[in-house]
N, C-alpha and C positions, 0 to 999 in steps of 0.2 A: 504494500500500500504506500502510495506517495502522498506526502503532505508538504505543501509549499506555503511558506509564510509570506503574505503579500503586504501586510501592514503589521508593524510591531511597535507598540508603545506599552508603557507600564500597565495601563488600565484599558487598553483597546487593542485587540488582535483580530486580523482577518486571515483565514486559512483557505487554501484550495486543497481538496482531497477527492478521492475517487470512490469512496466506500460510504454509501448512505446508511448502512447499518451502524457503523462506527459513529458517524456524525449524529444520528438520532440518539443513540445510547449516551454519547457524551453530552448532548443537549439536555436530555432528561436529568442526568446526574448534576450537571452544572446548575440548572434551574432549581434543583432541590437544595442547593447550597446558597440560595439567595444571591446569585450574581445579578448584576444590573440588567444584563441582556445576553442571551445565548440563543442563537437561531441559525438555521442553514437554509439555503435555497439552491435550486438547480434550474437554470434557464431552459435547458433542453437535456434529454437523456444522453446525448453525445457530449455534453459539456461537463466540466468538473463541478463538484459541489463547492459552494462558497459558504464558509461558516464564519460568523462574527461573534466575538465574545467580548463583553465589556464588564468591568467590575467597578463598584463604587468605593470599596475599601480593599486593600491588598492588591496583589498583582494577578494578572491573568495566568501567569506561569504557575503560581501557587494554587489557584482555583482548579486548573486543569490537572495538576499533579494530585490534588486531593480527590478529584472526581475519578481519575484513573485508579487510584488506590481503593476507593470505595467499590468501583466496578470489579476489580480484581478480587476483593474480599467476598463480594456477593457471588461471583462465579465459582470461587473455591467452595463456598458453602453449598451451592447447588450441586457441584461435582461430588462433594462428600456425601450428600443426601442420596445420590444415585449409587455410589459405590457401596454404601452401607446396606442398601436394599437388595443387592445382588445376591 
């Protein structure tokens, strides 16, 4: 998966990526953290996704890092649930 940073400021970042599943998952977890703004759009299926993240306090890098950590913990929990039931 490719991610290109097209705008990088402390509290405002714009990314281009090619995976809508990752973009949606990240958007949901970022919005659960009360970031100022987290959304993505795709102008056409042949175009990359553009994701915008803005924070009112803290940095976008910290917010994304926290969201990825939360996603990882939840996925590990789901995996452990299925492994135990085998």
